[in-house]
N, C-alpha and C positions, 0 to 999 in steps of 0.2 A: 742264804741257801739258793742255789740255782737248780731249777727243776723244769720239767715240761709244763706247758700251759695246761690249765684246767678250766672247765666251764665256769666255775665260780670266780675266775679272774676277770671276766669280761667287763664288769662294771668299772673296776679300777683301770683296766687297760683303756677303756673308752675315755674315761676322764683324763688319763695321762696324755693320750694322743690328741684329744680335742684341745687341750691346753696348747700343744704345739701348733695346731691349726689356727687357733685364734691369736696367739701371742708371738709365734715364731716364724722363722723362714726355713726351718729344717725340713718341713714338708711343703710341697706346693699345692696341697689341697687347701681350699678356702671355705668349705662348708663342713660344719661339724657332723659327726656321725652319731646315729642312735646306737643303743646297745645291741639292737637286733642286727643292724648293719655290721657292727664290729664282730658280733658272734658269727655271722656268715663268713666274713673275711678270715677270722682266726680258724674257724672250722675247715675252710677250704685249704688254707696253707698247712695247718698242722696235720691234716689227713695224710700228707705225703712228704712233708719237709719238717726239719727241726724248728720248733718254736719254743724258745726258752723264756722263763720268767725268773727274775731275781727277786726273792722275797726277803724282806728285812723287817723285823718287829711286826710280823703278820700283815705287812703291806706289800703291794707290788711296787718295788723300787725301780724296776726297769724291765724292758722286754728286748729280745733279740731273736731274729729269725732269718732263715734263708728261703728264697722262693725262686722259681725259674726266671732267668734273666730275660729271655725272649721265648716266644711260642714256637718258632720254627724247629723242626726236628734236629737239625745239625747242632743246635745250641743245647742239646739235652744234658750235658754235663757241666754247664755254666750256670751259676746261681748268683742272684743279687742278695746282698745282706742288708739288714735293716736293724738299727738299734735306737732305742729311746730310753732315756733315764729320767726319773722324777727329779726335778731341780733340787729336791732335798737330799739327793744321794749322789750328786756329781762330785768329781775330783777326789774320790775315795778308793779308786781301783776297781769299782764295780763294773764299769764298761769294759775294762781290760779282761776281767774274769769272765764276763758274759761272752765276749768275742772269742777268747781262748777256747771256751767250752763249745761254742758254735763251730769254730774252725775244726776242732777235733772231731766233732760229730760229722761235719761235711767230709772230712778225710775218710772216716770210717764208712760212710755211705758211698764212697768212690767218686765224689764230685771232682772235677778237674780244675776249675777256675772259679774264684769268687770275685764279684764286682761290687764295689761300694759307690753309689751315686750320691755325692755330697754337695750341698750348697756351698759355693765358693768362699763365702765369708765365715763358714763354720770351722774356725781354726781348731777348736777342741776335737772335733771329729776327724779332721785331717791329721792332726797330731796323733790321735789314737791309732788310726789306720796305718800311718807310717811306722809307728812303734811296733805294730803287729807284723810288719813286713810287706804291706801293700805298697805298690808303686803307682804313681800317677800315670794314667793312660790317655786322658783327654782333658780338655778345658773348653767348655762352651760358654760364650760370652752373652750376657743379657738375654737368656732364654726363658726366664720366668719373671713375672711381675707380681709382687705381693707386698702388702703393707706400705704402699707408696714408693717402692723402689724396684729397679731392675736388678736381677740376680743372676750370677754365673752358676754353672754346675761343673764340678770336676768329677771324673770317674777314676777310681783307684782299683787296681786288680791284684789278686794274690793267686799265684799258681800253686796248687796243692801237691804236685808230684815232686 
């Protein structure tokens, strides 16, 4: 089931995201978040942007949301997308379903362009975004250092009109 985020999701979202912080390179954050910090982030984003949760067997299986890409006024119709899945729920079509729902919601809200900022070695995310019609717009080399290695970042874009 895909639905909008709820306050009682915060504990599971925090645990899901913190796992990526500690074990992965999908996020460039290096310090785990408290539930209070995550609640503030989720509240800020969901107040004006779509923030979706995939729930399976009563658990948060994944999250997906859009937020403003940049703060400058001229970027007001361009949004960055974010998606994280629980490792227990990958390669089952859940990411595709979440992103389809997010894209539909962004179109409905009149957004013009979606940007996905992806760690260059994250082949699963790159494959997902290509499958959804995103095209690569940039490639930044060695811009992040995490878990003992330098990491590239690639940006993908999807025009919604």
